[in-house]
SERO-4910 file (N, C-alpha, C, O; in steps of 0.05 Angstrom, whole numbers):
BEGIN
 pado doro    nc1    nc2    nc3   cac1   cac2   cac3    cc1    cc2    cc3    oc1    oc2    oc3
  Met    A   -469   -489    314   -455   -502    284   -484   -509    271   -505   -516    282
  Leu    A   -478   -505    244   -510   -508    228   -506   -537    210   -485   -544    198
  Ser    A   -527   -549    211   -530   -576    194   -532   -568    163   -533   -544    155
  Lys    A   -532   -591    147   -529   -586    120   -563   -575    110   -565   -564     87
  Asp    A   -587   -577    125   -611   -575    118   -614   -546    127   -626   -530    112
  Glu    A   -604   -538    155   -604   -513    158   -586   -488    140   -590   -463    138
  Ile    A   -567   -502    129   -545   -488    104   -571   -480     87   -579   -458     83
  Glu    A   -581   -506     76   -603   -501     55   -628   -477     64   -636   -458     49
  Ala    A   -638   -482     89   -661   -465     98   -652   -434     90   -663   -418     75
  Tyr    A   -628   -433    105   -613   -399    105   -612   -395     75   -622   -376     64
  Ser    A   -597   -415     59   -596   -401     30   -623   -393     17   -624   -374      1
  Glu    A   -646   -409     24   -664   -404      9   -679   -374     20   -690   -355      9
  Glu    A   -673   -379     49   -681   -352     62   -669   -326     48   -682   -307     42
  Phe    A   -642   -330     44   -629   -298     40   -618   -297     19   -597   -284     15
  Tyr    A   -633   -315     -3   -617   -316    -31   -628   -285    -37   -612   -267    -41
  Ala    A   -659   -281    -40   -663   -251    -54   -656   -231    -37   -652   -210    -50
  Pro    A   -650   -226     -5   -635   -202      0   -612   -200    -12   -606   -180    -25
  Ile    A   -597   -218    -10   -568   -217    -19   -566   -208    -48   -551   -190    -54
  Phe    A   -583   -224    -70   -576   -216    -96   -588   -185    -99   -579   -170   -116
  Lys    A   -612   -177    -78   -619   -145    -84   -596   -127    -73   -594   -105    -83
  Tyr    A   -577   -134    -54   -560   -120    -47   -538   -123    -63   -523   -103    -61
  Cys    A   -527   -143    -83   -510   -142    -98   -519   -132   -124   -502   -129   -141
  Met    A   -539   -128   -130   -554   -114   -156   -558    -82   -152   -559    -65   -171
  Lys    A   -559    -77   -125   -558    -54   -123   -532    -37   -126   -529    -15   -135
  Ser    A   -512    -60   -113   -491    -48   -109   -472    -45   -143   -457    -26   -148
  Leu    A   -478    -68   -162   -462    -71   -181   -477    -63   -206   -465    -59   -227
  Ser    A   -504    -62   -203   -528    -49   -225   -520    -68   -252   -522    -59   -275
  Lys    A   -511    -91   -247   -513   -106   -277   -518   -138   -263   -504   -152   -248
  Lys    A   -546   -142   -275   -550   -167   -270   -526   -186   -269   -521   -194   -246
  Ser    A   -510   -193   -286   -502   -221   -288   -478   -216   -266   -468   -235   -254
  Asp    A   -469   -192   -261   -451   -193   -238   -459   -196   -215   -447   -205   -195
  Ala    A   -487   -186   -218   -501   -194   -186   -505   -214   -180   -506   -221   -157
  Glu    A   -511   -233   -204   -520   -265   -199   -487   -272   -196   -482   -286   -177
  Asp    A   -467   -267   -209   -439   -284   -198   -432   -278   -169   -423   -295   -153
  Ala    A   -435   -256   -163   -433   -250   -132   -444   -262   -117   -429   -273   -101
  Thr    A   -476   -268   -114   -495   -278   -109   -485   -305   -100   -481   -313    -77
  Gln    A   -480   -320   -130   -476   -350   -129   -450   -350   -113   -450   -367    -95
  Glu    A   -426   -335   -113   -401   -342   -102   -408   -339    -75   -396   -355    -60
  Thr    A   -426   -321    -62   -428   -317    -33   -440   -349    -19   -433   -359      2
  Phe    A   -457   -356    -35   -478   -383    -28   -458   -406    -40   -463   -430    -36
  Ala    A   -437   -400    -54   -418   -428    -53   -402   -430    -27   -398   -450    -15
  Ile    A   -394   -407    -21   -374   -400     -5   -391   -410     29   -379   -420     49
  Phe    A   -415   -403     28   -428   -410     47   -435   -438     55   -438   -446     78
  Ser    A   -438   -453     30   -445   -477     30   -415   -500     37   -414   -524     45
  Gln    A   -402   -486     32   -367   -497     44   -365   -495     75   -360   -515     89
  Lys    A   -369   -469     85   -358   -459    109   -387   -455    126   -383   -445    149
  Gly    A   -412   -460    121   -436   -451    132   -434   -466    159   -438   -453    179
  His    A   -427   -494    159   -421   -516    179   -412   -498    203   -425   -502    224
  Leu    A   -394   -483    204   -377   -471    224   -391   -447    241   -383   -439    263
  Leu    A   -411   -440    228   -425   -413    235   -447   -423    258   -458   -445    259
  Asn    A   -449   -403    274   -474   -405    295   -498   -392    281   -494   -373    265
  Pro    A   -525   -402    286   -547   -386    275   -547   -354    269   -555   -342    249
  Glu    A   -535   -346    295   -540   -315    305   -522   -300    279   -528   -279    267
  His    A   -502   -315    274   -479   -305    261   -483   -301    227   -471   -285    213
  Val    A   -503   -321    218   -507   -330    191   -518   -305    176   -510   -299    154
  Lys    A   -537   -290    190   -543   -261    169   -521   -239    163   -516   -230    141
  Pro    A   -509   -231    186   -482   -218    182   -463   -228    169   -448   -209    163
  Trp    A   -453   -253    160   -434   -263    147   -439   -267    126   -419   -271    111
  Leu    A   -462   -268    116   -474   -273     84   -465   -243     76   -446   -238     60
  Leu    A   -483   -224     90   -472   -198     82   -449   -186     78   -446   -171     59
  Thr    A   -429   -191     97   -402   -189     94   -394   -199     70   -384   -185     52
  Thr    A   -399   -227     69   -387   -240     43   -396   -235     23   -381   -240      4
  Ala    A   -419   -225     18   -431   -212     -9   -413   -184    -10   -401   -177    -30
  His    A   -413   -172     10   -397   -147     10   -366   -154     -2   -353   -136    -14
  His    A   -358   -173      0   -328   -179     -5   -328   -189    -36   -310   -184    -52
  Met    A   -352   -202    -43   -354   -204    -70   -357   -185    -91   -347   -185   -113
  Val    A   -378   -164    -78   -380   -136    -91   -353   -121    -99   -348   -109   -120
  Leu    A   -339   -125    -77   -311   -110    -73   -294   -124    -96   -281   -110   -112
  Lys    A   -295   -144    -96   -282   -164   -115   -282   -159   -146   -263   -158   -162
  Glu    A   -312   -154   -150   -324   -146   -177   -316   -122   -183   -308   -120   -206
  Tyr    A   -314    -98   -168   -300    -71   -169   -273    -74   -176   -263    -63   -195
  Arg    A   -261    -85   -163   -229    -87   -172   -227   -106   -194   -205   -107   -204
  Arg    A   -245   -119   -204   -238   -131   -230   -240   -108   -253   -224    -99   -270
  Arg    A   -265   -103   -246   -271    -78   -264   -252    -50   -263   -252    -33   -281
  Tyr    A   -241    -48   -242   -224    -29   -246   -202    -33   -253   -187    -14   -257
  Asn    A   -191    -64   -258   -166    -71   -269   -168    -67   -302   -150    -56   -316
  Ile    A   -195    -78   -312   -202    -72   -335   -199    -47   -345   -188    -46   -367
  Lys    A   -207    -24   -332   -216      0   -336   -177      3   -340   -169      8   -363
  Gln    A   -161     -1   -323   -142      6   -321   -120      5   -342   -103     21   -348
  Lys    A   -129    -31   -357   -119    -40   -378   -123    -20   -403   -106    -12   -419
  Glu    A   -148    -14   -402   -161     -1   -423   -145     32   -428   -139     44   -449
  Cys    A   -141     39   -400   -133     67   -399   -102     64   -412    -96     76   -432
  Ser    A    -85     48   -398    -60     47   -414    -59     42   -442    -47     56   -458
  Phe    A    -73     23   -449    -71     22   -476    -80     48   -495    -69     51   -517
  Asn    A   -100     65   -487   -110     87   -501    -90    105   -493    -86    122   -511
  Glu    A    -73    108   -471    -49    126   -468    -33    116   -494    -34    132   -514
  Glu    A    -20     93   -497     -4     84   -518    -15     94   -549      0    103   -567
  Ile    A    -37     92   -549    -51    106   -585    -47    131   -574    -29    143   -586
  Leu    A    -56    145   -554    -52    179   -555    -23    186   -563    -18    203   -580
  Glu    A      0    170   -546     24    186   -551     36    171   -585     56    180   -596
  Leu    A     21    152   -595     28    142   -627     17    165   -634     35    181   -641
  Ser    A    -13    178   -635    -24    197   -648    -12    223   -649    -12    238   -668
  Arg    A      1    229   -623     16    254   -621     38    252   -642     39    269   -660
  Lys    A     56    231   -640     78    228   -659     70    228   -688     86    235   -704
  Val    A     45    221   -696     41    216   -727     32    246   -729     33    256   -751
  Arg    A     22    265   -706      9    290   -714     32    308   -720     33    323   -739
  Ser    A     51    304   -702     78    324   -700     92    311   -728    101    329   -743
  Phe    A     95    291   -735    105    285   -764     92    297   -792    104    303   -812
  Glu    A     61    300   -785     47    313   -808     52    345   -807     54    359   -827
  Glu    A     54    353   -780     56    382   -782     86    384   -790     88    403   -805
  Asp    A    110    371   -786    133    376   -791    133    373   -828    147    388   -842
  Leu    A    117    354   -836    112    352   -864    100    379   -878    112    394   -894
  Val    A     75    380   -868     60    401   -880     84    433   -879     84    451   -896
  Asp    A    101    432   -856    117    458   -852    139    456   -873    150    477   -881
  Tyr    A    148    433   -882    172    427   -898    158    431   -924    171    448   -937
  Tyr    A    139    423   -936    122    426   -959    118    457   -963    124    468   -984
  Ile    A    106    472   -940    103    504   -947    127    518   -955    128    534   -974
  Glu    A    151    509   -939    177    521   -938    185    517   -965    193    536   -978
  Ile    A    183    492   -978    197    484   -999    176    510  -1021    186    531  -1030
  His    A    149    502  -1025    135    511  -1047    124    544  -1035    104    555  -1043
  Met    A    140    553  -1018    135    581  -1013    132    602  -1033    113    617  -1036
  Gly    A    154    602  -1048    157    615  -1077    133    615  -1090    121    636  -1093
  Glu    A    125    590  -1099    101    592  -1109     73    595  -1097     54    593  -1112
  Ile    A     70    599  -1074     53    609  -1057     44    641  -1067     23    648  -1077
  Tyr    A     66    657  -1062     74    685  -1065     76    690  -1090     82    712  -1098
***
């Protein structure tokens, strides 16, 4: 079991490698910082339950879960954007169909004037 001082020491030791992992996985600094901070926030709460040999794998696994959480968040945003775009696409199809019908009607009425 880890003491508070050991948790702080491990946090300082592993902060940079965990941040690098998150940065490499997420490619956006603010998201990597958030994932890293969440990882160490959980570690500060639950770190006292760990044995010293389990700290590094636990931190990597937790960071990986934070990365996956961010991926899910991004996917959900993308899904919302896609569904919104589908609604716009359907409306534009209806407008195009209406415009085509209107053009056909106009041509039909004025056919005699054209020829």
